[in-house]
Every structure is written in structure tokens, then in C-alpha cells.
C-alpha positions as CSV (number, residue, x, y, z in Angstrom):
1,M,27.2,-33.4,16.7
2,D,27.7,-34.3,20.3
3,P,24.2,-34.8,21.9
4,S,25.6,-33.5,25.2
5,I,25.5,-30.0,23.7
6,T,22.2,-28.7,25.0
7,A,22.5,-24.9,24.7
8,A,19.4,-23.2,23.4
9,N,21.3,-21.7,20.4
10,I,22.5,-25.2,19.4
11,R,18.9,-26.6,19.7
12,A,17.8,-23.7,17.5
13,Y,19.9,-25.2,14.7
14,F,19.5,-28.9,15.3
15,G,16.2,-29.2,17.2
16,D,15.4,-30.9,20.5
17,D,15.6,-34.5,19.3
18,A,19.2,-35.6,20.0
19,S,18.6,-38.8,18.0
20,K,18.4,-36.6,14.8
21,F,21.6,-34.6,15.4
22,G,23.7,-36.8,13.3
23,D,21.4,-36.6,10.3
24,R,21.3,-32.8,10.6
25,S,25.1,-32.4,11.1
26,P,27.2,-30.8,8.3
27,L,29.6,-33.7,9.0
28,T,27.1,-36.1,7.6
29,A,26.1,-33.8,4.7
30,V,29.6,-33.3,3.3
31,A,30.3,-37.1,3.2
32,E,27.3,-37.5,0.9
33,S,28.1,-34.6,-1.4
34,A,30.7,-33.6,-3.9
35,L,30.0,-29.9,-3.6
36,P,33.1,-27.7,-2.9
37,V,33.1,-26.3,0.6
38,G,34.9,-23.3,2.1
39,L,35.3,-22.8,5.8
40,T,35.9,-19.7,7.9
41,V,37.1,-19.6,11.4
42,A,37.6,-16.6,13.6
43,E,40.4,-16.1,16.2
44,F,37.9,-15.5,19.0
45,D,35.3,-18.0,18.0
46,P,33.8,-19.9,20.9
47,R,35.7,-23.1,21.4
48,F,32.8,-25.4,20.4
49,L,32.5,-23.6,17.1
50,A,36.2,-23.8,16.3
51,L,36.1,-27.5,17.2
52,Q,33.2,-28.1,14.8
53,T,35.0,-26.2,12.1
54,T,38.1,-28.4,12.5
55,A,35.9,-31.6,12.6
56,L,34.3,-30.4,9.3
57,A,37.7,-29.8,7.8
58,T,38.8,-33.3,8.8
59,E,35.7,-34.8,7.0
60,L,36.4,-32.7,3.9
61,I,40.0,-33.9,3.9
62,R,38.8,-37.5,4.0
63,R,36.3,-36.8,1.3
64,D,38.5,-34.8,-1.1
65,G,42.0,-36.0,-0.2
66,R,43.2,-32.4,0.4
67,C,42.6,-29.5,2.7
68,P,39.5,-27.4,2.1
69,A,39.6,-23.7,1.4
70,L,39.9,-21.9,4.7
71,L,39.6,-18.3,5.6
72,W,41.2,-17.3,8.9
73,N,39.6,-14.2,10.5
74,E,42.3,-12.7,12.7
75,D,41.1,-10.3,15.4
76,H,37.4,-11.4,14.9
77,N,34.8,-13.4,16.7
78,H,31.9,-15.5,15.4
79,V,29.8,-12.4,14.4
80,S,32.3,-9.6,13.7
81,P,33.6,-10.7,10.3
82,L,30.3,-10.1,8.5
83,L,29.7,-6.9,10.4
84,S,33.1,-5.6,9.3
85,I,32.4,-6.0,5.5
86,G,32.2,-2.5,4.0
87,A,33.4,-0.8,7.1
88,G,36.4,0.4,5.3
89,S,39.2,-1.4,7.2
90,G,40.8,-4.8,6.7
91,T,40.8,-7.2,3.8
92,L,37.9,-9.4,4.8
93,A,35.7,-8.5,1.9
94,A,38.4,-9.2,-0.7
95,D,39.5,-12.4,1.1
96,L,35.9,-13.6,1.2
97,A,35.4,-12.8,-2.5
98,G,38.6,-14.7,-3.3
99,L,37.3,-17.7,-1.3
100,L,34.0,-17.7,-3.2
101,L,35.8,-17.4,-6.5
102,R,37.9,-20.4,-5.7
103,L,34.8,-22.4,-4.7
104,G,33.1,-21.4,-7.9
105,D,36.1,-22.6,-9.9
106,A,36.1,-25.9,-8.0
107,A,32.4,-26.3,-8.7
108,N,33.0,-25.7,-12.4
109,D,35.9,-28.2,-12.5
110,S,33.7,-30.8,-10.8
111,R,30.9,-30.3,-13.4
112,E,33.4,-30.7,-16.2
113,R,34.7,-33.9,-14.7
114,D,31.2,-35.2,-14.3
115,R,30.5,-34.4,-18.0
116,A,33.7,-36.2,-19.1
117,D,32.7,-39.3,-17.1
118,A,29.2,-39.4,-18.6
């Protein structure tokens, strides 16, 4: 994470010590893990969030050699997708369930590969 980001909401996630931002970043965590990761991005996300999502996608592509599962939330902002689940309109709940099922399948495939390698 760029240490120049000093907004209070960013500090709430990462703390006040900019020297620890790298260790606390999802970008660092994915490089050290084989867990399947799914991403969501909303059409009206703040720019810095959308940029972080694309940076994380880039790291996942480097790690896995393919694009990560991505759920695009059209007509939404950073908060509204979760608030819309169960509201009776749109397909977000079904889309999110599909994303989670794909990630579960990927996790099972990974465990089977690990067992075969053992």
C-alpha cells in the first residue's frame, strides 16, 4: 500500500505505522498463499479502491498464471452490493453464490493436488 495514503479510514485498516503497510497489505498476503481468491469491484467504487483491486488482480495473475474470479457490480458503489442482497432486485446474490462456489471448487482442487504431491 502506498504510504502516502493517510485517510483515517485507511489507517483504520492498516494502522498508523507506514513502515508496516507492506506487511499488512493483501498484495503481500496473496504472494505467500495458495488459497483461491475472488475479487469484487463496483462501478462506482472510489478510485483508490478500484486501483487496489486491480493491483491485487495483477498479483494473483502472477501467482496463479491466470485471471482471478472477478465479480463486477454494475450500478453499485463500495457499500451498496451487500445492502442489495435480499432486496428483491438484481442478480447479485446469485452471482456472489456462484463466485463462492467456484472458489470452493478451486480450494478442493488445490487440496487434491497437494495430496497427490505428498
